[in-house]
C-alpha positions as CSV (number, residue, x, y, z in Angstrom):
1,M,34.1,-23.8,-4.0
2,G,33.6,-26.3,-1.3
3,V,30.4,-27.5,0.2
4,H,30.8,-25.2,3.2
5,E,31.2,-22.1,1.2
6,C,28.1,-23.1,-0.8
7,W,26.0,-23.3,2.3
8,V,27.4,-20.0,3.5
9,M,26.4,-18.4,0.2
10,V,22.9,-19.9,0.3
11,F,22.4,-18.7,3.9
12,V,23.5,-15.2,2.9
13,L,21.2,-15.1,-0.1
14,V,18.2,-16.3,1.9
15,F,18.9,-13.7,4.6
16,L,19.2,-10.9,2.0
17,F,16.0,-12.0,0.3
18,K,14.1,-12.2,3.6
19,A,15.4,-8.7,4.5
20,Q,14.2,-7.2,1.2
21,L,10.8,-9.0,1.6
22,F,10.4,-7.7,5.2
23,S,11.3,-4.2,4.2
24,S,8.9,-4.1,1.4
25,Q,6.0,-5.2,3.7
26,N,6.8,-2.5,6.3
27,L,5.6,0.4,4.2
28,T,4.3,3.4,6.1
29,C,1.5,5.4,4.4
30,N,2.4,9.0,3.9
31,Q,0.2,11.3,6.1
32,S,-1.1,13.4,3.3
33,D,-2.1,10.3,1.3
34,W,-3.8,8.9,4.5
35,I,-5.9,12.1,4.8
36,A,-6.8,12.2,1.1
37,L,-8.0,8.6,1.4
38,Q,-10.0,9.3,4.5
39,G,-11.7,12.3,2.6
40,F,-12.4,10.0,-0.4
41,M,-13.9,7.4,2.0
42,S,-16.0,9.9,3.8
43,N,-17.8,10.9,0.6
44,L,-18.8,7.3,-0.2
45,T,-22.3,6.0,0.6
46,T,-21.0,2.4,0.2
47,K,-18.0,1.7,2.4
48,L,-15.0,-0.5,1.8
49,E,-15.1,-2.8,4.9
50,S,-11.4,-3.4,4.8
51,W,-10.7,0.3,5.0
52,S,-13.2,1.0,7.7
53,A,-11.8,-1.8,9.9
54,N,-8.2,-0.4,9.3
55,S,-9.0,3.3,9.3
56,S,-6.2,4.1,11.8
57,A,-3.8,1.5,10.4
58,D,-1.2,1.9,7.5
59,C,-3.1,2.5,4.3
60,C,-0.3,0.9,2.3
61,H,-1.9,-2.4,3.5
62,W,-5.5,-1.5,2.7
63,E,-7.3,-3.5,-0.1
64,G,-6.9,-2.0,-3.6
65,I,-3.9,0.3,-2.6
66,T,-0.5,0.0,-3.9
67,C,2.4,2.2,-2.4
68,D,5.7,2.9,-3.7
69,P,8.2,1.0,-1.5
70,P,10.9,3.6,-1.1
71,S,8.6,6.5,-0.4
72,G,5.4,5.0,1.0
73,R,3.4,7.1,-1.3
74,V,0.1,5.8,-2.8
75,I,0.7,5.1,-6.5
76,K,-2.3,2.8,-7.4
77,L,-5.9,2.6,-6.5
78,E,-7.5,-0.5,-7.9
79,L,-11.2,-0.3,-6.8
80,S,-13.0,-1.8,-9.8
81,R,-15.8,-4.2,-9.1
82,K,-16.2,-2.9,-5.5
83,R,-19.7,-1.3,-6.4
84,L,-18.8,2.0,-4.8
85,S,-21.2,4.9,-4.8
86,G,-21.2,8.3,-3.5
87,K,-19.5,11.6,-4.6
88,L,-16.0,11.6,-6.1
89,S,-14.0,13.6,-3.5
90,D,-11.7,16.5,-4.3
91,S,-9.4,15.0,-1.7
92,L,-8.1,12.5,-4.3
93,A,-6.2,15.5,-5.6
94,G,-4.0,15.1,-2.5
95,L,-2.8,11.7,-3.9
96,D,-0.2,13.6,-6.0
97,Q,1.9,10.5,-6.6
98,L,-1.1,8.4,-8.0
99,K,-0.1,6.9,-11.2
100,M,-3.2,4.6,-11.7
101,L,-6.8,4.9,-10.8
102,D,-9.1,1.9,-11.6
């Protein structure tokens, strides 16, 4: 394999890596998950500032939330050490793909 072919291979690999990275960052929150998270947030007496500022944005990019890349479904809520207070909302049951709650 010559130098030219090596550079072409490197270019293709970089392009594929960037495409994968770009697609994984463009998750779109599932509408029922977004509604469940809004219900959860509405019952809190202390608010998550990052959620309040982004309440109309894609919840897959909110602090403490992890979404499944192919589906955009919320699979993790990591909210420890956030000093949250309020009522635990029944709306969390709407996160039917949730695998971890911390």
